[in-house]
N, C-alpha and C positions, 0 to 999 in steps of 0.2 A: 620532525625536528626534536632532538633531545634537549631537555631543559637542563642547562648546566650552571647558569649564573643567575644572580638575583640582584634586584635594585629596588629602591623605595620610591613611591610616588607620594608627594605631599601636596594635596589639592585642597580646594575650598574657595569660598567666595572672596571677592575683592575686599580688602581692608580687614580681613579676619585675623591676620598676624602670622602668615606663612613664612615671611622672611627671617625673622629672628629664630624661630624654632628650627628652620631648615639649616641655618648657619651653625647653631649650637649642636644639632645632630651631626652635621657634616664634620665638625671638629672631633666629636667623639668617635666617629666611624672612619676618620681619615678619608672622607669621601669628597668627590667633586659634585658640583651642582649643575644641572642642565635646566636652564630657564625654559619654562613651558608656558610662555605668555605671548600671544599673537601680536602685541603692540611693542614689547620691549626688544624685539629684533631690530627695530628701526633706530638708526643713528639720530641723535639730536632730540628725540622725544623722551625727555628725561623727567621733568617735573610732572607733567600730565599723566604719565604712566606709572608714577611712583617707583621709578627705576632704582634698583639697589645702588648705593654709592660704594666707592672703593673702601671707605671706612667701615661701612656696614658688612662688607664681605669678610672682613677680619682675616684676610689672607687665603680664604677658600677660593679655589679656582671655579669660576662660573663660565658656562658655555652658552652660546646663542643669544648674547646680548650685544646690541650695536653691530650687527653683521651686514645690514643692507641699508641703502639710502631709501628715504620715504617715497621716491619715485619708482622703486623696484617692486615687482610683484613677488610676494612671498606667501605661499599657500600651505595648507596642511600637508600636501604632498612633499613640498620642500622640507618642511619640518621633520616629517617622518624619515626622509632620506638622511638628513643631517644628524638626527639623533641616533639612528641605527648605525651610522658610520662611526660615531663616537663610541657607542656601546660595543660594537663588534671588533673595533680595533684595540680596545682596552678591557678585555674580559676579566682581567685580574683586579681591576679597580672597583671600589664601591661608588655607586652613583645615586644621587637623589634627583628625581624629576619634580621640579617645583613650579607650580603655577595654577592658574584658574581657567585656562582654556581647555575645556573638556574634550573638544573634538581633537585637539592636538595630542593630548595625553592618550586618548583612545586609539589614535593611529599607531602609536608605539606599543601600547600594552595589548591591544587586540588585533592590530593590523588594519590595512586599508583594502577596500575592494578595488579590483583592477578594471577600470572602465576606460574605453578608448578616448583619446584626446579629441577635441573638437576638430571637425574636418571642414575646411573652407568651402569646398564644392557642395558638400551635403547641406551645409548651413545656407548657402546661397539658394539652393533648390527649395529648401523648406520655407524660406522667407517669401517665396512666390505663392505659397498656398494660403487660401483664406482660412479663417478660424475654424469653420465647420469641417472643411476637408482635413485640416491638421488634426482635429479632435477625432475624426473617424479613423484616420490612420493610426493614431496613438491607441485607440480602443482595439483596433484590429491586431496590432502587434503586441500590446501589453496592457490588457484590461486592468490587471491588479494595480499597476503603477498609476495608470491614468485615472482611475476612480478616486485616487487620493489627491488629485490635482484640480484646482479650480479651472473650469472650461476656458476662462479668459487669460490664463497664465501661459502665454505662448512660449516663454523661455523654457519652462519645465516640460511642456508638451513636445517642443522641438527636440529636446534632449532625449526623451523617451523614444521618439521615432528615429533619431540619429543613431543611437546605440544599437537599435535593432538592424538598421540598414547597414551599419559598419561591421557588426559581429554575427548577425543572425540569431542573437540571443536576447532574452528579455532583460530590460533594465532592472526590473524588480528581483530577478534571480541573481544577476551579476553583482548587484549592490550588496547582497548578503554574503557573498563569498570573499571574506576577508583573508588576506595573506599577511602573516606576521613575519617580518624580516629580521628577527633577532632571536637568540636562544636564551633570553632572560625571562625569569619569572618575577613578577612584581608584587611587592607588599604594598597594598593600596591604603593610604591613610588620608582621611579628610578631616579638616578642622572646621569648627563651627562656634558660634556664640549665640546667646539669646538674641532674638531678632531686634529688640529695641537697642541693645548695646551695640550690635553690629551697625545699625543705621546711624547711631550717634557717632561711632568711630568714622564712618564714611563721611558724614557731614563735617566733622572736625578736620579730617584729612584734606577735604576740598578747600576749606578755609586756609589750611597750612600751605597748600599748593599756590593759592593766590598770594599769600604772604611771601612765598619763596620766589615769585616772579613768573607765574604761569602766563600772564598776559604778554609779557615781554618775550617769553620763549615762543609762544604761538605767533606773535607778530614777526619775529625774525625768521621763523620757518616758513611762514606764509609768503614773505617777500621772496624767498628762494624758490619754493615749490608751487606756490599759487594753489589753484583748484585741485591739483594732484594730492595735496595734503588733505583737503576736504573729502576726497573720494576714498581715503583710507577708512573714514567713518569711525574714528576713535573718540570715545567719550572724553570730554575735556577740551578737545581741539576744535571739533565742529561748532560747539557752542560759542567758543571765543571767536572763531572766524565769523560767525553770525553777528557777534557784537562789533567786531572790527568793521564789518560791512554795513553797520547801522541798522541791522534787521531787528535786533533786540537790545535792551539796556544791559548794563553790567550786572545789575541785581538779578535780572532775568536769566542771564548766562550762568551766574552762580547757582541760582535755584535749579535750573535745568540740569547742570552737571551733577548736583546732589541727587536729584530725582532719577536721572538716567543711570547713575551709579548704583542707586538702591535697587532699581528694577533689574539691572544686570546681575547684582548679587543674588537676587531672588531666583533668576533663571539659572545661575550657576549652581545654587543650592539644589534646585530641582533636578538638574542634570546629574549631579554626583549621587543624589539619593536613589536614582533609578538603577545605579550600578551596585548590586548587593555585595560586591567584593570589597567595598570600602569599609574600613573600620574607623568609626567617628570618635573624635575627642572634642569636648566642649571647653573652650578656653576660659569661659566664665565660671566653670565648676571644678576644673583641675588646674593646678599650678603648671606653668610651662615646663619647669624642670622635671616634674613627674611625667608629663607627656613625652618629653625627650627620652627619659629613662624607659618608659613603657614601650616606645617604638623601638629603641635599641634592643630591648629584651625580646620583643616579637621577631625582630630581624635575626637575632642570634638563634632563637628557638627553631626557626624554620629554615635556617641556612643549611 
């Protein structure tokens, strides 16, 4: 596939400050923004996901925000298809992919492996096998993949066997064959802050969420969607649901949201650091305007 077009990725941990820089950069480049956040696709989840407001958008068109109900299943595969449709239908436009969901971003910049969908009959057969037989089959069909799985993790073992039964090929091999469904080359930018400052920002943001009405937002959504909301497993929502159900105190919910958000930020940081294509900018050491100008220059140089 010929590389003809370019786009920019603005990534980084939660709370680092991606929103303002991306909007400022989009205005300079006359670009549109594609939200790359696995939680902001859901309608109604506004305060707890720190969803960008219309005022903050400053007239910049944003894609993939508020596109599905919380009861709908939205996966990395859905995201990859939706983004590539936007990119491929508008090759003349400048786009920024902005967010902290590394798996989602990776699906567009590097592609996804093509694995078969779950097969009902095969799954029913596999559930009849005891753990030892399932493990032996997995080792027989794909030792490399199986040796990375805990022997009691039936879900992953079943998937290894299922893929082989459906395709005759190993999961470990198929999962490494990524197919990229766009002809864009991506300038990858990641934002960071000194750890203490980032954690302070996260803590303050959580306090702001509470002041903005996070509890009321979750209560209203929980009345509509019930446990389906909990199953989304989104930080800020599960903790408040536990509070609503009397499992923890409000102070404990606040503490857990901050703690889980900090842990998530650390995992995001680790994810993006492993991809050596990212160019990093520290918002505690470089002024935002200089970062925007630097990214603009890099984009023009390599265009």
